[in-house]
C-alpha positions as CSV (number, residue, x, y, z in Angstrom):
1,X,-9.1,17.3,-16.5
2,X,-6.5,14.5,-16.8
3,X,-4.7,13.7,-13.6
4,X,-0.9,14.2,-13.6
5,X,1.5,11.2,-13.8
6,X,3.1,12.5,-10.6
7,X,-0.2,12.0,-8.8
8,X,-0.7,8.6,-10.2
9,X,3.0,7.6,-9.3
10,X,2.7,9.0,-5.8
11,X,-0.5,7.0,-5.4
12,X,1.3,3.9,-6.6
13,X,4.1,4.4,-4.0
14,X,1.4,4.8,-1.2
15,X,0.0,1.5,-2.2
16,X,3.3,-0.2,-1.9
17,X,3.8,1.3,1.5
18,X,0.5,-0.2,2.7
19,X,-2.2,2.3,2.1
20,X,-5.6,1.1,1.3
21,X,-5.9,0.1,-2.4
22,X,-8.6,1.6,-4.6
23,X,-9.1,0.1,-8.2
24,X,-5.3,-0.8,-8.2
25,X,-3.7,-2.6,-11.1
26,X,-0.6,-4.8,-11.3
27,X,2.2,-4.2,-13.8
28,X,5.1,-6.9,-14.4
29,X,8.5,-5.6,-15.6
30,X,8.2,-5.1,-19.3
31,X,10.0,-7.8,-21.6
32,X,10.6,-8.1,-25.4
33,X,7.4,-8.4,-27.2
34,X,6.7,-9.5,-30.8
35,X,3.6,-8.4,-32.5
36,X,2.7,-10.2,-35.8
37,X,0.5,-8.8,-38.6
38,X,-2.8,-10.3,-39.5
39,X,-1.5,-12.3,-42.4
40,X,1.6,-13.4,-40.4
41,X,4.0,-11.9,-43.0
42,X,5.1,-8.7,-41.1
43,X,6.0,-8.3,-37.4
44,X,7.2,-5.6,-35.1
45,X,9.7,-6.5,-32.1
46,X,9.5,-4.2,-29.3
47,X,12.5,-4.0,-26.7
48,X,11.9,-2.0,-23.5
49,X,14.2,0.2,-21.8
50,X,15.9,-1.9,-19.0
51,X,14.8,-1.2,-15.4
52,X,16.4,-2.1,-12.1
53,X,13.0,-2.6,-10.5
54,X,9.4,-1.3,-10.3
55,X,10.1,0.4,-7.1
56,X,13.3,2.1,-8.4
57,X,11.1,3.3,-11.3
58,X,8.5,4.8,-9.2
59,X,10.8,6.4,-6.8
60,X,12.8,8.1,-9.5
61,X,9.6,9.3,-11.3
62,X,8.4,11.0,-8.1
63,X,11.9,12.6,-7.7
64,X,11.7,13.8,-11.3
65,X,14.9,12.0,-12.3
66,X,15.9,11.5,-15.9
67,X,15.7,7.8,-17.0
68,X,13.7,6.7,-14.0
69,X,14.7,3.3,-12.8
70,X,17.4,2.7,-15.3
71,X,19.4,-0.3,-15.0
72,X,23.1,0.6,-15.2
73,X,24.2,-2.0,-17.8
74,X,20.9,-2.1,-19.7
75,X,19.3,-0.5,-22.8
76,X,18.9,3.2,-22.3
77,X,15.8,3.6,-24.6
78,X,13.0,1.5,-25.9
79,X,13.4,0.3,-29.5
80,X,11.2,-1.3,-32.1
81,X,12.1,-3.4,-35.3
82,X,9.9,-3.9,-38.1
83,X,10.6,-7.1,-40.4
84,X,9.1,-8.5,-43.4
85,X,9.0,-12.2,-44.3
86,X,10.6,-12.8,-47.7
87,X,11.7,-16.0,-49.2
88,X,11.1,-17.9,-46.0
89,X,13.4,-15.4,-44.0
90,X,12.7,-12.3,-41.9
91,X,14.3,-9.3,-43.4
92,X,14.6,-5.9,-41.6
93,X,12.4,-3.0,-42.8
94,X,13.5,-0.5,-40.0
95,X,15.1,-0.6,-36.6
96,X,14.8,2.6,-34.4
97,X,14.4,4.0,-30.8
98,X,10.9,4.7,-30.1
99,X,9.5,7.5,-27.9
100,X,7.9,5.3,-25.1
101,X,9.7,6.0,-21.8
102,X,10.0,2.3,-21.0
103,X,7.9,0.4,-23.5
104,X,4.5,0.5,-25.3
105,X,1.5,-1.5,-23.9
106,X,0.6,-2.8,-27.4
107,X,1.6,-2.5,-31.0
108,X,0.3,-3.5,-34.4
109,X,2.0,-3.7,-37.8
110,X,0.2,-3.6,-41.3
111,X,0.5,-6.9,-43.4
112,X,2.9,-5.2,-45.9
113,X,5.1,-3.7,-43.0
114,X,4.8,-0.2,-44.3
115,X,2.9,1.1,-41.3
116,X,2.9,0.3,-37.7
117,X,1.5,1.9,-34.4
118,X,2.0,1.6,-30.7
119,X,-0.5,2.3,-27.9
120,X,0.2,3.7,-24.5
121,X,3.0,3.7,-22.1
122,X,3.9,0.9,-19.7
123,X,2.4,1.7,-16.2
124,X,0.5,4.8,-17.6
125,X,-2.3,3.6,-20.0
126,X,-4.1,6.6,-21.2
127,X,-1.6,9.2,-19.8
128,X,0.8,11.1,-21.7
129,X,1.5,11.9,-25.3
130,X,2.0,8.2,-26.6
131,X,-1.6,6.9,-26.4
132,X,-1.1,6.4,-30.1
133,X,2.2,6.6,-31.9
134,X,2.2,6.2,-35.7
135,X,5.2,5.0,-37.7
136,X,5.8,5.3,-41.5
137,X,7.5,3.2,-44.0
138,X,11.0,4.2,-42.8
139,X,10.1,3.9,-39.2
140,X,9.9,7.6,-38.5
141,X,7.1,8.8,-36.2
142,X,4.4,10.4,-38.4
143,X,2.1,11.4,-35.3
144,X,1.8,11.2,-31.6
145,X,-1.6,11.4,-30.1
146,X,-2.5,11.9,-26.5
147,X,-6.1,11.3,-25.4
148,X,-6.7,14.9,-25.4
149,X,-6.1,14.9,-29.1
150,X,-8.8,12.3,-29.7
151,X,-11.4,12.8,-27.0
152,X,-13.1,15.7,-25.2
153,X,-11.8,16.2,-21.7
154,X,-15.1,15.5,-20.0
155,X,-15.0,12.3,-21.9
156,X,-11.7,11.2,-20.8
157,X,-12.6,12.1,-17.2
158,X,-15.8,9.8,-17.4
159,X,-13.8,6.8,-18.3
160,X,-12.8,4.1,-15.8
161,X,-9.6,5.1,-14.0
162,X,-7.3,2.9,-11.8
163,X,-4.2,3.8,-10.1
164,X,-2.1,4.0,-12.9
165,X,-4.4,3.6,-16.0
166,X,-7.4,5.0,-17.9
167,X,-9.5,2.1,-19.5
168,X,-10.1,4.0,-22.8
169,X,-9.8,1.3,-25.7
170,X,-10.1,-2.2,-26.8
171,X,-8.1,-4.1,-29.4
172,X,-6.9,-1.9,-32.3
173,X,-7.0,-3.1,-35.9
174,X,-6.3,-1.9,-39.4
175,X,-9.3,-1.1,-41.7
176,X,-10.2,-3.3,-44.4
177,X,-8.5,-1.1,-47.1
178,X,-5.4,-0.6,-44.7
179,X,-5.6,3.2,-44.8
180,X,-6.8,3.7,-41.1
181,X,-6.4,2.1,-37.7
182,X,-9.8,1.3,-36.2
183,X,-9.7,2.0,-32.4
184,X,-12.7,0.8,-30.3
185,X,-13.2,3.5,-27.7
186,X,-14.8,2.6,-24.4
187,X,-18.2,4.2,-23.7
188,X,-18.2,5.4,-20.0
189,X,-20.8,3.8,-17.7
190,X,-21.7,4.4,-14.1
191,X,-21.8,1.7,-11.6
192,X,-20.0,-1.6,-11.2
193,X,-21.7,-3.7,-13.9
194,X,-20.2,-2.7,-17.2
195,X,-21.4,-3.7,-20.6
196,X,-18.1,-3.2,-22.3
197,X,-19.7,-1.1,-25.1
198,X,-17.4,0.7,-27.6
199,X,-17.7,3.3,-30.5
200,X,-15.0,3.1,-33.2
201,X,-12.5,5.9,-33.9
202,X,-10.6,6.0,-37.2
203,X,-7.0,7.3,-37.2
204,X,-5.8,7.9,-40.7
205,X,-2.3,6.5,-41.3
206,X,-1.2,9.3,-43.6
207,X,-1.4,12.2,-41.1
208,X,-3.0,10.8,-37.8
209,X,-6.3,12.6,-38.3
210,X,-8.9,11.1,-35.9
211,X,-12.6,11.0,-36.6
212,X,-15.6,8.7,-35.6
213,X,-16.8,6.2,-38.2
214,X,-20.4,6.8,-37.2
215,X,-21.3,10.3,-36.1
216,X,-24.6,9.1,-34.7
217,X,-22.9,6.5,-32.6
218,X,-20.3,9.0,-31.3
219,X,-23.1,11.6,-30.4
220,X,-24.8,8.8,-28.3
221,X,-21.4,7.9,-26.7
222,X,-20.9,11.6,-26.1
223,X,-24.1,12.1,-24.3
224,X,-23.5,8.8,-22.1
225,X,-20.0,10.2,-21.2
226,X,-21.6,13.7,-20.3
227,X,-24.2,11.8,-18.1
228,X,-21.6,9.7,-16.3
229,X,-19.3,12.8,-15.7
230,X,-22.1,14.6,-14.3
231,X,-22.9,11.7,-11.9
232,X,-19.1,11.5,-10.9
233,X,-19.1,15.3,-10.1
234,X,-22.2,14.9,-8.0
235,X,-20.7,12.0,-6.2
236,X,-17.4,13.8,-5.6
237,X,-19.3,16.8,-4.2
238,X,-21.3,14.5,-1.8
239,X,-18.2,12.9,-0.6
240,X,-16.4,16.2,0.0
241,X,-19.5,17.6,1.8
242,X,-19.4,14.5,4.1
243,X,-15.7,14.7,4.7
244,X,-16.0,18.3,5.7
245,X,-19.1,17.9,7.9
246,X,-19.1,16.7,11.5
247,X,-19.0,12.9,11.6
248,X,-22.4,11.5,13.0
249,X,-23.8,8.0,13.8
250,X,-24.3,6.1,10.5
251,X,-27.7,6.7,9.0
252,X,-27.9,3.0,8.0
253,X,-27.3,0.5,10.7
254,X,-25.1,-2.0,8.8
255,X,-21.6,-3.4,9.1
256,X,-20.1,-1.3,6.2
257,X,-21.3,1.9,7.6
258,X,-20.0,1.2,11.1
259,X,-16.6,0.1,9.7
260,X,-16.4,3.4,7.8
261,X,-17.4,5.2,10.9
262,X,-14.8,3.6,13.1
263,X,-11.9,4.4,10.7
264,X,-13.1,8.1,10.2
265,X,-13.8,8.7,13.8
266,X,-10.3,7.6,15.0
267,X,-8.7,9.7,12.2
268,X,-10.8,12.7,13.2
269,X,-9.9,12.3,16.8
270,X,-6.3,11.4,16.6
271,X,-5.1,12.0,13.1
272,X,-4.1,9.9,10.1
273,X,-1.1,8.5,11.9
274,X,-3.4,6.5,14.4
275,X,-4.9,3.3,13.0
276,X,-6.6,0.3,14.4
277,X,-8.4,-2.9,13.1
278,X,-12.2,-2.6,13.1
279,X,-14.7,-5.1,14.2
280,X,-18.6,-4.8,14.0
281,X,-20.6,-7.3,16.1
282,X,-23.6,-8.4,14.3
283,X,-27.1,-8.7,15.8
284,X,-27.6,-11.9,17.9
285,X,-30.4,-13.2,15.8
286,X,-28.2,-12.9,12.5
287,X,-27.5,-16.4,11.0
288,X,-23.9,-15.4,10.8
289,X,-23.6,-13.8,14.2
290,X,-21.2,-16.3,15.8
291,X,-18.3,-15.6,13.6
292,X,-18.5,-11.8,14.3
293,X,-18.3,-12.5,18.1
294,X,-15.2,-14.8,17.5
295,X,-13.7,-11.8,15.6
296,X,-14.4,-9.5,18.5
297,X,-12.9,-11.9,21.1
298,X,-9.8,-12.3,19.0
299,X,-9.3,-8.6,18.6
300,X,-10.0,-7.6,22.3
301,X,-7.6,-10.1,23.6
302,X,-4.7,-9.4,21.3
303,X,-1.9,-7.9,23.2
304,X,0.3,-6.9,20.3
305,X,-0.4,-3.2,20.9
306,X,-1.7,-2.5,17.4
307,X,-4.9,-1.2,18.6
308,X,-8.5,-2.4,17.7
309,X,-11.9,-0.6,17.3
310,X,-15.3,-2.1,17.9
311,X,-19.0,-1.2,16.9
312,X,-22.1,-3.2,17.0
313,X,-25.5,-3.4,15.4
314,X,-26.9,-3.9,19.0
315,X,-25.5,-1.8,21.9
316,X,-26.9,-4.1,24.8
317,X,-25.3,-7.1,23.2
318,X,-22.0,-5.5,22.8
319,X,-22.1,-4.8,26.5
320,X,-22.9,-8.4,27.4
321,X,-20.1,-9.8,25.1
322,X,-17.5,-7.5,26.2
323,X,-18.3,-8.5,29.9
324,X,-17.9,-12.1,29.0
325,X,-14.7,-11.8,27.2
326,X,-13.1,-9.3,29.7
327,X,-13.7,-11.8,32.4
328,X,-11.2,-14.1,30.7
329,X,-8.4,-11.6,30.2
330,X,-5.6,-11.7,32.9
331,X,-5.0,-8.4,34.8
332,X,-2.7,-6.2,33.0
333,X,-2.4,-8.4,29.8
334,X,-3.5,-5.7,27.5
335,X,-1.2,-2.8,28.9
336,X,0.0,-0.9,25.8
337,X,-2.9,-1.8,23.6
338,X,-5.7,0.8,22.8
339,X,-9.2,-0.3,22.4
340,X,-11.8,2.0,20.8
341,X,-15.6,1.3,21.4
342,X,-18.4,3.1,19.4
343,X,-21.3,2.8,21.8
344,X,-24.0,5.0,23.3
345,X,-22.9,7.2,26.4
346,X,-25.3,5.2,28.7
347,X,-23.7,2.0,27.9
348,X,-20.0,3.2,28.0
349,X,-19.6,2.8,31.8
350,X,-20.4,-0.8,31.7
351,X,-17.7,-1.4,29.0
352,X,-15.1,0.6,30.8
353,X,-15.7,-1.2,34.1
354,X,-15.5,-4.6,32.6
355,X,-12.2,-3.9,30.9
356,X,-10.5,-1.8,33.8
357,X,-8.3,-4.7,35.0
358,X,-7.0,-5.5,31.6
359,X,-4.7,-2.7,31.5
360,X,-5.8,-1.6,28.0
361,X,-6.2,2.2,27.2
362,X,-9.8,2.6,26.6
363,X,-11.4,5.2,24.2
364,X,-15.1,6.1,23.9
365,X,-16.3,7.1,20.5
366,X,-19.8,8.3,21.2
367,X,-21.8,8.1,18.1
368,X,-24.2,10.7,19.3
369,X,-21.7,13.4,19.7
370,X,-20.6,14.8,16.2
371,X,-16.8,14.9,15.6
372,X,-15.5,17.8,13.6
373,X,-13.0,17.3,10.8
374,X,-9.5,18.0,11.5
375,X,-7.9,21.1,9.6
376,X,-4.8,19.2,8.6
377,X,-6.9,16.5,7.0
378,X,-8.8,19.0,5.0
379,X,-5.5,20.7,3.9
380,X,-4.1,17.3,3.0
381,X,-7.1,16.4,0.8
382,X,-8.2,19.7,-0.6
383,X,-5.5,22.1,0.0
384,X,-5.3,25.1,2.5
């Protein structure tokens, strides 16, 4: 199922507020763009609706305001002008408002200037009814297509998603006879290494009918999309199960797993409003060990009160390092700062004793004691 634009915009606002980004993308404010035909004798000039700022646009969208982000003295609607080169001069063929809320992402115009098309909405590639908008000889819209009008829902869900966009196509072009638009549709893939494979979708200019140029190629792409979507659903189910289950010591003793453990353990113990930096001390025989000890020393002696969490790939070594660093901290210097330690129960007393004079608030995160999920975090993520 397609995610709603409200969800996407809310996520964008969270990112601007400092939440951890995931597949984020960056959008500059739109400007006037000129799209020239293949033979250079026709062009489409797109003028966006004027915005105050990106932030004003996001806030107004989330609040459901009409004309989100509108600049008071600016253009109130996006507009397009198609021109044809004649006698060395550009002559207008048509000039009209267009349905994009702010601006399209891309446009093409046929060599004779009789047909044009725009693709996607600014800050919402793949979302909404303007994935493809076709314009006839007089500039009137002949068809608007959403992704759901061209592709099955499972296939759309399997495509790569970022915070504000769906990566669904590559560069559009007109067919050799000029009767169709050829859209290379991205073939979904799992994993981080992508082969950028596509399958061509034809869109007939006369009525906007969509069909795949090669039925066999589309069948293969559809099977791949189905496979990827099943993989995504399985991954989502596993992530949900882990989120709901009691938090336990990482199954793999590596830095990434311990960083994740620290973040989740603090959130489960104290709620999402509590945060801290996380530092994982590497094994002493690791070639890059020294820098991890310097990170620990820096965070342990920072009196700014922001909080710091520590884990280790070797409990015994963590105790020894904490004792050395603690001996250099003046009494009371860390008052008002909370230090969290993920360490076995039998080593915790030594850590606590070493830091008692520092004045820091000390929290033990025992990796061998499962931590249940907080009901409010379950409700926030999955509903009541």
